[in-house]
LUMTI-762162 format. One record per residue: residue number from 1; residue in one letter; chain; x, y, z of N, C-alpha, C in turn. Coordinates in nm, 4 decimals. Atoms other than C-alpha are relative to their C-alpha. Example, Ala and Ser with C-alpha at 12.3 -4.5 7.8 and 13.67 -1.06 7.14 Angstrom:
// residues 2
{1 'A' 'A' {0.0890 -0.1190 0.0000} {1.2300 -0.4500 0.7800} {0.0900 0.1200 0.0000}}
{2 'S' 'A' {-0.0820 -0.1190 -0.0060} {1.3670 -0.1060 0.7140} {-0.0770 0.1090 0.0730}}
// end
This chain:
// residues 81
{1 'M' 'A' {0.0838 -0.1194 0.0000} {0.0000 0.0000 0.0000} {0.0876 0.1249 0.0000}}
{2 'R' 'A' {-0.0854 -0.1182 -0.0089} {0.2740 0.2452 0.0920} {0.0752 0.0211 -0.1310}}
{3 'H' 'A' {-0.0713 -0.0104 0.1263} {0.4643 0.1682 -0.2275} {-0.0901 0.0606 -0.1076}}
{4 'A' 'A' {0.0942 -0.0542 0.0980} {0.1539 0.2446 -0.4350} {-0.0203 0.1497 0.0206}}
{5 'A' 'A' {0.0168 -0.1428 -0.0287} {0.1115 0.5818 -0.2604} {0.1204 0.0796 -0.0482}}
{6 'V' 'A' {-0.1210 -0.0681 0.0468} {0.4719 0.6743 -0.3368} {-0.0002 0.0087 -0.1520}}
{7 'L' 'A' {0.0069 -0.0019 0.1464} {0.4231 0.5779 -0.7009} {-0.1018 0.1023 -0.0492}}
{8 'Q' 'A' {0.1000 -0.0983 0.0397} {0.1056 0.7882 -0.7232} {0.0542 0.1407 0.0155}}
{9 'K' 'A' {-0.0566 -0.1331 -0.0228} {0.2850 1.0882 -0.5740} {0.1044 0.0318 -0.1057}}
{10 'T' 'A' {-0.1017 -0.0197 0.1021} {0.5743 1.0432 -0.8153} {-0.0643 0.0287 -0.1348}}
{11 'D' 'A' {0.0700 -0.0238 0.1261} {0.3332 1.0236 -1.1096} {-0.0612 0.1393 -0.0038}}
{12 'R' 'A' {0.0586 -0.1345 -0.0043} {0.1554 1.3414 -0.9980} {0.1077 0.1058 -0.0158}}
{13 'M' 'A' {-0.1086 -0.0964 0.0122} {0.4900 1.5194 -0.9663} {0.0480 0.0084 -0.1438}}
{14 'R' 'A' {-0.0418 0.0007 0.1397} {0.5836 1.4140 -1.3196} {-0.0988 0.0747 -0.0873}}
{15 'C' 'A' {0.1039 -0.0654 0.0791} {0.2540 1.5441 -1.4547} {-0.0166 0.1465 0.0377}}
{16 'G' 'A' {0.0109 -0.1387 -0.0419} {0.2963 1.8764 -1.2741} {-0.1233 0.0286 0.0834}}
{17 'Q' 'A' {0.1210 -0.0192 -0.0772} {-0.0079 1.8226 -1.0529} {0.0276 0.0420 0.1435}}
{18 'V' 'A' {-0.0329 -0.0380 -0.1370} {0.1758 1.8901 -0.7270} {0.0415 0.1472 -0.0016}}
{19 'R' 'A' {-0.0299 -0.1425 -0.0056} {0.1751 2.2619 -0.6462} {0.0271 0.0385 0.1445}}
{20 'S' 'A' {-0.0299 -0.0460 -0.1358} {0.3066 2.4524 -0.3501} {-0.1246 0.0647 0.0597}}
{21 'S' 'A' {0.1167 -0.0575 -0.0667} {0.0587 2.5766 -0.0915} {-0.0075 0.1504 -0.0240}}
{22 'T' 'A' {0.0016 -0.1436 0.0288} {0.1646 2.9364 -0.1601} {-0.0618 0.0275 -0.1355}}
{23 'R' 'A' {0.0553 -0.0193 0.1346} {0.0836 2.9016 -0.5278} {-0.1497 -0.0284 -0.0029}}
{24 'I' 'A' {0.1424 0.0312 -0.0081} {-0.2519 2.7418 -0.4474} {-0.0752 0.1157 0.0652}}
{25 'A' 'A' {0.0651 -0.1119 -0.0694} {-0.3349 3.0252 -0.2054} {-0.0087 0.1226 -0.0910}}
{26 'L' 'A' {0.0018 -0.1155 0.0893} {-0.2395 3.2926 -0.4581} {-0.0938 -0.0206 -0.1186}}
{27 'S' 'A' {0.0903 0.0256 0.1126} {-0.4456 3.1229 -0.7285} {-0.1451 0.0332 0.0349}}
{28 'K' 'A' {0.1365 -0.0345 -0.0417} {-0.7575 3.2009 -0.5237} {-0.0337 0.1448 -0.0307}}
{29 'F' 'A' {0.0232 -0.1388 0.0373} {-0.7127 3.5663 -0.6224} {-0.0142 0.0157 -0.1512}}
{30 'W' 'A' {0.0032 -0.0053 0.1455} {-0.7299 3.4755 -0.9938} {-0.1241 -0.0738 -0.0506}}
{31 'A' 'A' {0.1273 0.0546 0.0465} {-1.0955 3.4112 -1.0768} {-0.0955 0.1173 -0.0221}}
{32 'Q' 'A' {0.0941 -0.1059 0.0338} {-1.4076 3.6060 -1.1723} {-0.0372 0.0853 0.1218}}
{33 'V' 'A' {0.0437 -0.0754 -0.1181} {-1.5238 3.7037 -0.8216} {0.1137 0.0849 0.0571}}
{34 'P' 'A' {-0.1079 -0.0867 -0.0483} {-1.1810 3.8216 -0.6990} {0.0291 0.1182 -0.0934}}
{35 'W' 'A' {-0.0230 -0.1114 0.0924} {-1.1382 4.0296 -1.0164} {-0.1085 0.1060 0.0141}}
{36 'L' 'A' {0.1087 -0.0945 -0.0215} {-1.4780 4.1875 -0.9603} {0.0222 0.0791 0.1287}}
{37 'L' 'A' {-0.0277 -0.0685 -0.1261} {-1.3851 4.2674 -0.6001} {0.1176 0.0969 -0.0142}}
{38 'K' 'A' {-0.1128 -0.0904 0.0220} {-1.0519 4.4164 -0.7116} {-0.0436 0.1237 -0.0778}}
{39 'A' 'A' {0.0524 -0.1148 0.0758} {-1.2352 4.6373 -0.9630} {-0.0815 0.0908 0.0912}}
{40 'A' 'A' {0.0792 -0.0799 -0.0942} {-1.4735 4.7492 -0.6885} {0.0917 0.0773 0.0949}}
{41 'I' 'A' {-0.0957 -0.0698 -0.0868} {-1.1760 4.8342 -0.4641} {0.0590 0.1203 -0.0731}}
{42 'M' 'A' {-0.0571 -0.1110 0.0764} {-1.0198 5.0463 -0.7394} {-0.1017 0.1122 -0.0180}}
{43 'L' 'A' {0.1048 -0.1006 0.0163} {-1.3502 5.2252 -0.8009} {-0.0217 0.0779 0.1299}}
{44 'E' 'A' {0.0185 -0.0665 -0.1290} {-1.3925 5.2995 -0.4302} {0.1180 0.0914 0.0327}}
{45 'V' 'A' {-0.1173 -0.0844 -0.0244} {-1.0361 5.4354 -0.4083} {-0.0070 0.1252 -0.0862}}
{46 'V' 'A' {0.0136 -0.1155 0.0886} {-1.0976 5.6598 -0.7095} {-0.1049 0.0971 0.0543}}
{47 'L' 'A' {0.1062 -0.0836 -0.0561} {-1.4150 5.7881 -0.5406} {0.0315 0.0486 0.1417}}
{48 'H' 'A' {-0.0468 -0.0413 -0.1326} {-1.2157 5.8494 -0.2173} {-0.0856 -0.0575 0.1127}}
{49 'K' 'A' {0.0748 0.0704 -0.1049} {-1.4248 5.6011 -0.0184} {0.0883 -0.1137 0.0507}}
{50 'L' 'A' {-0.1011 0.0959 -0.0417} {-1.1361 5.4283 0.1532} {-0.0534 -0.1025 0.0993}}
{51 'S' 'A' {0.0538 0.0974 -0.0958} {-1.3403 5.2662 0.4289} {-0.0746 -0.1121 -0.0732}}
{52 'E' 'A' {0.0686 0.1024 0.0789} {-1.5590 5.0884 0.1733} {0.0998 -0.0885 -0.0736}}
{53 'A' 'A' {-0.1039 0.0774 0.0679} {-1.2465 4.9841 -0.0175} {0.0643 -0.0990 0.0966}}
{54 'G' 'A' {-0.0562 0.0898 -0.1011} {-1.1081 4.8376 0.3055} {-0.0917 -0.1167 0.0304}}
{55 'V' 'A' {0.0969 0.1076 -0.0251} {-1.4267 4.6409 0.3676} {0.0000 -0.0993 -0.1159}}
{56 'I' 'A' {-0.0021 0.0885 0.1171} {-1.4220 4.5040 0.0125} {0.1307 -0.0789 -0.0038}}
{57 'G' 'A' {-0.1284 0.0707 -0.0078} {-1.0521 4.4189 0.0534} {-0.0046 -0.1120 0.1024}}
{58 'G' 'A' {0.0177 0.1052 -0.1009} {-1.1399 4.2290 0.3695} {-0.0819 -0.1163 -0.0536}}
{59 'L' 'A' {0.0809 0.1054 0.0620} {-1.4071 4.0390 0.1779} {0.0817 -0.0815 -0.1007}}
{60 'L' 'A' {-0.0854 0.0685 0.0974} {-1.1542 3.9572 -0.0943} {0.0932 -0.0985 0.0703}}
{61 'I' 'A' {-0.0915 0.0876 -0.0742} {-0.9075 3.8153 0.1573} {-0.0762 -0.1138 0.0670}}
{62 'F' 'A' {0.0819 0.1042 -0.0625} {-1.1824 3.6276 0.3440} {-0.0436 -0.1045 -0.1019}}
{63 'N' 'A' {0.0424 0.0914 0.1060} {-1.3101 3.4766 0.0179} {0.1152 -0.0922 -0.0420}}
{64 'A' 'A' {-0.1160 0.0805 0.0407} {-0.9596 3.3601 -0.0811} {0.0389 -0.0986 0.1094}}
{65 'A' 'A' {-0.0365 0.0883 -0.1111} {-0.8865 3.2180 0.2643} {-0.0998 -0.1147 0.0136}}
{66 'L' 'A' {0.1028 0.1033 -0.0099} {-1.2162 3.0312 0.2750} {0.0123 -0.1019 -0.1132}}
{67 'A' 'A' {-0.0167 0.0909 0.1135} {-1.1632 2.8851 -0.0729} {0.1228 -0.0888 0.0191}}
{68 'Y' 'A' {-0.1217 0.0780 -0.0241} {-0.8095 2.7763 0.0217} {-0.0232 -0.1071 0.1066}}
{69 'L' 'A' {0.0261 0.0963 -0.1070} {-0.9248 2.6109 0.3427} {-0.0926 -0.1125 -0.0470}}
{70 'Q' 'A' {0.0905 0.1034 0.0502} {-1.2081 2.4287 0.1677} {0.0726 -0.0938 -0.0950}}
{71 'E' 'A' {-0.0731 0.0859 0.0939} {-0.9776 2.3033 -0.1065} {0.1005 -0.0885 0.0728}}
{72 'S' 'A' {-0.0981 0.0806 -0.0725} {-0.7113 2.1896 0.1385} {-0.0682 -0.1079 0.0839}}
{73 'A' 'A' {0.0734 0.1019 -0.0762} {-0.9735 2.0070 0.3462} {-0.0538 -0.1086 -0.0923}}
{74 'G' 'A' {0.0546 0.0975 0.0930} {-1.1169 1.8364 0.0398} {0.1040 -0.0731 -0.0813}}
{75 'G' 'A' {-0.1063 0.0615 0.0791} {-0.7830 1.7497 -0.1195} {0.0254 -0.1455 0.0326}}
{76 'P' 'A' {-0.0253 0.1413 -0.0314} {-0.7171 1.4266 0.0724} {-0.1149 -0.0920 -0.0419}}
{77 'V' 'A' {0.1152 0.0824 0.0402} {-1.0674 1.3019 -0.0074} {0.0055 -0.0256 -0.1499}}
{78 'I' 'A' {-0.0068 0.0153 0.1445} {-1.0190 1.3615 -0.3785} {0.1150 -0.0928 -0.0381}}
{79 'L' 'A' {-0.1158 0.0828 0.0331} {-0.6738 1.1961 -0.3793} {-0.0213 -0.1471 0.0306}}
{80 'K' 'A' {0.0232 0.1393 -0.0356} {-0.8149 0.8762 -0.2276} {-0.0662 -0.0781 -0.1127}}
{81 'R' 'A' {0.0705 0.0690 0.1083} {-1.0115 0.7975 -0.5435} {0.0887 -0.0793 -0.0862}}
// end
């Protein structure tokens, strides 16, 4: 069993499927909703509404953190298949 797990990990590394946790976390800022939130932050800064921009920035970070935590919690379940 352990040998099979090592072989699977090696195969995933060869295919480029293994990514660092930093890269996975940063990828959460590269989707439709984060881009919309970033545009809203820029608009609020242009309109000199910095408190609203801060709230939207907090939502952006919360959204990325939540997505990262959900993916990391679900990763071992997906790999068992």
